[in-house]
Each structure stands twice: as structure tokens, then as C-alpha cells.
C-alpha positions as CSV (number, residue, x, y, z in Angstrom):
1,M,16.9,-80.7,130.7
2,A,18.1,-79.2,133.3
3,N,17.1,-76.3,135.0
4,D,20.5,-73.6,135.0
5,T,19.5,-71.3,138.1
6,E,22.7,-72.6,140.3
7,Q,21.6,-74.0,143.3
8,P,22.8,-75.1,146.7
9,E,23.0,-78.7,147.5
10,T,21.2,-80.7,149.2
11,T,20.2,-84.1,150.2
12,E,17.9,-87.2,148.0
13,K,15.8,-86.3,151.2
14,G,15.1,-82.0,151.2
15,G,18.4,-81.2,153.0
16,M,20.6,-82.0,156.0
17,S,18.1,-81.8,160.2
18,F,19.0,-80.2,162.4
19,L,20.6,-83.1,164.1
20,G,22.5,-83.8,161.0
21,H,23.6,-80.4,161.1
22,I,24.8,-80.5,165.2
23,E,26.0,-83.9,164.2
24,E,28.6,-82.3,160.9
25,L,29.5,-79.2,163.8
26,R,30.4,-81.6,166.2
27,R,32.6,-83.4,163.2
28,C,34.2,-80.6,162.7
29,L,35.2,-79.2,165.4
30,L,37.3,-82.7,166.9
31,K,38.5,-82.9,163.7
32,S,39.7,-78.9,164.3
33,I,40.8,-79.4,167.8
34,V,42.9,-82.6,166.8
35,A,44.8,-80.9,164.5
36,V,45.1,-78.2,167.3
37,V,46.6,-81.4,169.8
38,V,48.8,-83.1,167.4
39,M,50.4,-79.5,165.8
40,S,50.5,-78.5,169.6
41,G,52.2,-81.8,170.5
42,V,54.7,-81.4,167.1
43,A,55.8,-77.7,169.0
44,F,56.6,-79.2,172.4
45,Y,59.3,-80.8,170.8
46,F,60.5,-77.4,169.9
47,S,58.9,-75.2,172.5
48,D,63.0,-74.2,173.4
49,E,63.6,-73.3,170.2
50,L,60.2,-70.9,170.4
51,I,60.4,-69.8,174.4
52,K,63.5,-68.0,172.6
53,F,62.0,-67.8,169.9
54,I,58.9,-65.5,171.6
55,Q,61.4,-63.1,173.7
56,I,62.6,-61.3,171.0
57,P,59.6,-58.4,171.2
58,L,61.7,-57.6,174.9
59,D,64.2,-56.5,173.9
60,G,66.5,-58.4,176.1
61,T,64.3,-57.9,178.8
62,P,64.4,-61.0,181.4
63,L,62.1,-63.9,181.9
64,H,61.5,-65.5,185.4
65,N,59.7,-68.4,186.9
66,M,58.8,-68.0,190.6
67,Q,56.5,-71.1,191.0
68,V,57.5,-74.9,190.7
69,T,54.9,-76.1,186.9
70,G,55.8,-72.0,185.8
71,T,58.3,-73.2,183.4
72,F,56.3,-76.3,182.2
73,Y,53.1,-74.1,181.9
74,A,54.7,-71.8,179.9
75,Y,56.8,-74.6,178.1
76,L,52.6,-75.5,177.4
77,K,51.2,-72.8,176.7
78,V,53.9,-71.5,173.8
79,S,53.2,-74.9,172.3
80,L,49.4,-74.6,172.7
81,I,49.6,-71.3,170.5
82,A,51.7,-72.5,167.8
83,G,49.7,-75.2,167.7
84,V,46.4,-73.7,166.7
85,I,49.1,-71.6,164.1
86,A,50.2,-74.3,163.0
87,A,47.1,-76.0,162.8
88,L,44.7,-72.8,161.4
89,P,45.1,-73.9,157.7
90,I,42.8,-77.8,159.1
91,M,40.5,-75.2,160.9
92,F,39.8,-72.4,158.2
93,Y,38.8,-76.6,156.0
94,Q,36.3,-77.9,159.2
95,M,34.6,-74.6,159.1
96,W,34.2,-74.4,155.1
97,A,33.1,-78.0,155.0
98,F,30.3,-77.3,157.3
99,L,29.2,-74.4,155.1
100,S,29.5,-76.7,152.2
101,P,26.3,-77.6,152.0
102,G,24.7,-74.7,151.6
103,L,27.0,-72.9,148.8
104,L,26.7,-73.0,145.1
105,R,28.7,-75.0,143.0
106,S,30.2,-71.7,141.6
107,E,30.9,-70.8,145.2
108,K,32.4,-74.1,146.7
109,R,34.7,-73.1,144.2
110,M,35.9,-70.9,146.2
111,V,36.8,-72.5,149.4
112,I,40.4,-73.2,148.7
113,P,41.6,-69.6,147.8
114,L,39.8,-68.2,150.7
115,I,41.5,-70.9,153.4
116,L,45.2,-69.6,151.6
117,V,43.9,-66.2,151.6
118,S,42.6,-66.6,155.1
119,T,45.6,-67.7,156.8
120,V,47.6,-65.7,154.5
121,L,46.0,-62.7,156.8
122,F,46.1,-64.6,159.2
123,L,49.9,-64.5,159.5
124,T,50.0,-61.1,158.6
125,G,48.3,-60.0,161.6
126,A,50.4,-62.1,164.1
127,A,53.3,-60.9,162.6
128,F,52.4,-57.3,162.7
129,C,52.0,-57.9,166.0
130,F,54.5,-59.6,167.0
131,Y,57.2,-57.5,165.1
132,I,55.3,-53.8,165.2
133,S,53.0,-53.9,168.2
134,L,53.8,-56.3,170.9
135,P,57.3,-54.5,170.6
136,I,56.1,-51.5,170.3
137,S,53.2,-52.6,173.6
138,L,56.0,-53.8,175.5
139,K,58.4,-51.0,176.0
140,F,55.5,-48.2,176.6
141,L,54.4,-50.7,179.8
142,I,57.7,-51.6,180.9
143,G,59.0,-48.2,180.4
144,F,56.4,-46.4,182.3
145,S,57.6,-45.6,185.8
146,D,61.2,-45.0,184.2
147,G,63.0,-46.7,186.5
148,L,61.1,-45.9,189.3
149,I,59.9,-50.2,189.5
150,V,61.8,-52.3,188.9
151,N,60.0,-54.9,186.5
152,Y,60.3,-58.8,187.7
153,I,58.1,-60.3,184.2
154,T,56.9,-63.6,185.5
155,V,57.5,-65.9,181.8
156,G,53.9,-67.4,182.2
157,S,53.0,-63.7,182.4
158,Y,54.4,-62.7,179.5
159,I,53.6,-65.9,177.5
160,S,49.8,-65.2,178.4
161,F,50.1,-61.9,177.1
162,A,51.7,-62.0,173.9
163,G,49.9,-64.6,173.1
164,L,46.4,-63.6,173.2
165,L,47.9,-60.2,171.3
166,I,48.8,-62.0,168.4
167,L,46.2,-64.5,168.3
168,A,44.3,-61.7,168.5
169,F,45.5,-59.9,165.9
170,G,46.5,-62.8,163.8
171,F,41.7,-63.2,164.7
172,G,40.9,-59.5,164.0
173,F,42.3,-59.6,160.4
174,Q,39.8,-62.1,159.1
175,L,37.5,-59.6,158.7
176,P,37.8,-59.1,154.9
177,I,37.6,-62.3,155.0
178,V,33.9,-61.9,157.0
179,C,32.9,-58.9,154.7
180,F,33.3,-60.9,152.4
181,V,31.8,-64.0,152.8
182,L,28.1,-61.7,153.6
183,G,28.6,-59.9,151.3
184,R,28.6,-62.8,148.8
185,M,25.9,-63.9,150.8
186,G,24.1,-60.4,150.2
187,I,23.6,-60.3,154.3
188,I,25.7,-56.4,153.9
189,S,26.7,-54.8,151.2
190,S,29.0,-51.2,151.2
191,R,27.0,-48.8,151.3
192,F,25.5,-51.0,155.3
193,L,29.3,-50.8,156.4
194,S,30.0,-46.6,154.8
195,R,26.5,-45.9,157.0
196,G,28.5,-48.4,160.0
197,R,31.9,-46.5,160.7
198,R,30.8,-44.5,163.5
199,Y,29.4,-47.7,165.3
200,A,32.0,-50.5,164.2
201,F,35.0,-47.6,165.6
202,V,33.4,-48.6,168.5
203,L,32.8,-51.8,168.2
204,I,36.0,-52.0,168.0
205,L,37.3,-50.5,170.7
206,V,35.3,-52.4,173.4
207,A,36.5,-55.6,171.7
208,G,39.8,-54.0,171.4
209,A,38.6,-53.7,175.4
210,I,37.8,-57.3,175.6
211,I,41.0,-58.5,174.3
212,T,43.5,-56.9,175.4
213,P,44.8,-56.5,178.6
214,P,44.0,-53.3,180.5
215,D,45.3,-50.2,179.2
216,V,44.3,-47.9,176.4
217,F,47.3,-47.7,174.9
218,T,47.6,-51.5,173.9
219,Q,43.7,-50.8,173.2
220,V,44.5,-48.8,170.4
221,L,47.4,-50.8,168.6
222,L,44.7,-53.6,168.4
223,A,41.9,-51.1,166.6
224,V,43.7,-48.8,164.5
225,P,44.3,-51.4,161.9
226,I,41.2,-53.0,162.4
227,Y,39.6,-50.6,161.7
228,L,41.7,-49.8,158.6
229,L,40.9,-53.0,157.9
230,Y,37.5,-52.0,157.6
231,E,37.4,-49.5,155.1
232,I,39.5,-51.9,153.1
233,S,36.3,-54.1,153.5
234,I,34.0,-51.8,152.7
235,L,35.9,-51.9,149.2
236,V,36.1,-55.4,148.8
237,V,32.3,-55.6,149.9
238,R,32.3,-53.0,147.3
239,L,33.9,-54.9,144.6
240,T,32.0,-58.0,145.1
241,G,29.4,-57.9,146.5
242,K,25.2,-58.4,145.8
243,G,22.7,-56.3,146.1
244,E,25.1,-52.9,145.7
């Protein structure tokens, strides 16, 4: 009679070799890159609309171009950002496909829900940045001189600034998913996360300083919601994790 205890699925020879894991990782990364390229190509077709859309947080502040290739590269940047966002479900699926050989059968059934939740969390973070944090940050940074300095914002610098923030918020909002997975694996516990609150806050600030442009205001706008998600992650791990 088969053993009822669940075990990770392995090959007949006892599991995948190290080179096999490397090859599987290469395939997953290649599929993710192809997905981003294809989605970026589709987004480039709608780049005029994307350029108009991404200017919404500027609230009428005009963008300028000072280089011959500046406009073309701006269109490429905004298409690439849109391509990454559109390809997220495929990228998340490839990530779980790479991890799946080490998962239990019951855990593999959670892959699709996790992909959906991860995508929703990313879009929530991106929307929070676009409609709340980015307008506040721009209003503070552009109006800092109180009219003493005329701001001449180039389209390339703005798309880089806005795109980096949007992606940073989107991936930062994945924290509950990361903690959920680590909790299910028994690597972390809610007690461990609770004890590490002060260190987590410092790490979040440091990460914000690295990811965001060099101004404290924008760093705080990123750090505050991420820390709130850290507190939510403690609750998630407490309810679903192992070894509590």
C-alpha cells in the first residue's frame, strides 16, 4: 500500500541534478524574457496612449526632449515598462514552474491562486504608486523651489523616475506572498517576524534609499506602505505558517 505521507515529486533517479536545475532555470528565464519582449512589442503599438497615460500624475506639467533620440527611447522605455507589467502572470508562472519539483502535491494546487494573488498585489502596488505616491512626490519635488526655479523636465528622465517607482511599489507589494511561502516552508514564523520589526523597518528604509531616487520624501512614501504590508505578513504567517 502506498504511503499516505506526501513527499516532493522526484525523477526515477532520485531527483533532478544540479545541471538539470540550471537548465530548467535557463528555460524559465528565457520564456519570461520572450514574454516581456512580445508584450513590449504589443505595448509599443499603443505607445502614444501610454505616453499620455503616464503623464497623468504630472497634472499638466509639460515634458520636454533635448536629444535627437530622446523621444524614441522614451517610447521604448514606456513600452518596456508596460510589457513587464503585462507579462507578469507568465513570469510568476515560470517562477513557480521552476520551484514546483520541490513542492508537495497539495502545495502545487496553490500555484494558480498564488499567481493570481501575486498579480493583483503587483497591480495594487503599481496603482497605489501611480495615483497616490507619485503625484504627491512630484508635487513636492517640482514645487520645492516655490517658483524660484523653472522646472524643465525631460520625457526620458520622467519615464525613468515614474517607471522605477511603479515597478518598485509593485514588487514591494509581493512581501505578503514571499512571507506566506517562507512560512509554509517553515523557514520563518510570525514570532520571528515580530521580533525583527525594528530591523525590518531599517532594511525597508535602506531598500527604499537604493531603489528610489535620492530624496527622503520619496523613500518614505515607499517605506510606509511596505512596512504596513510587513505587519500584514506577520498575520498571514501566523494564520498559515508552520512551526508557530
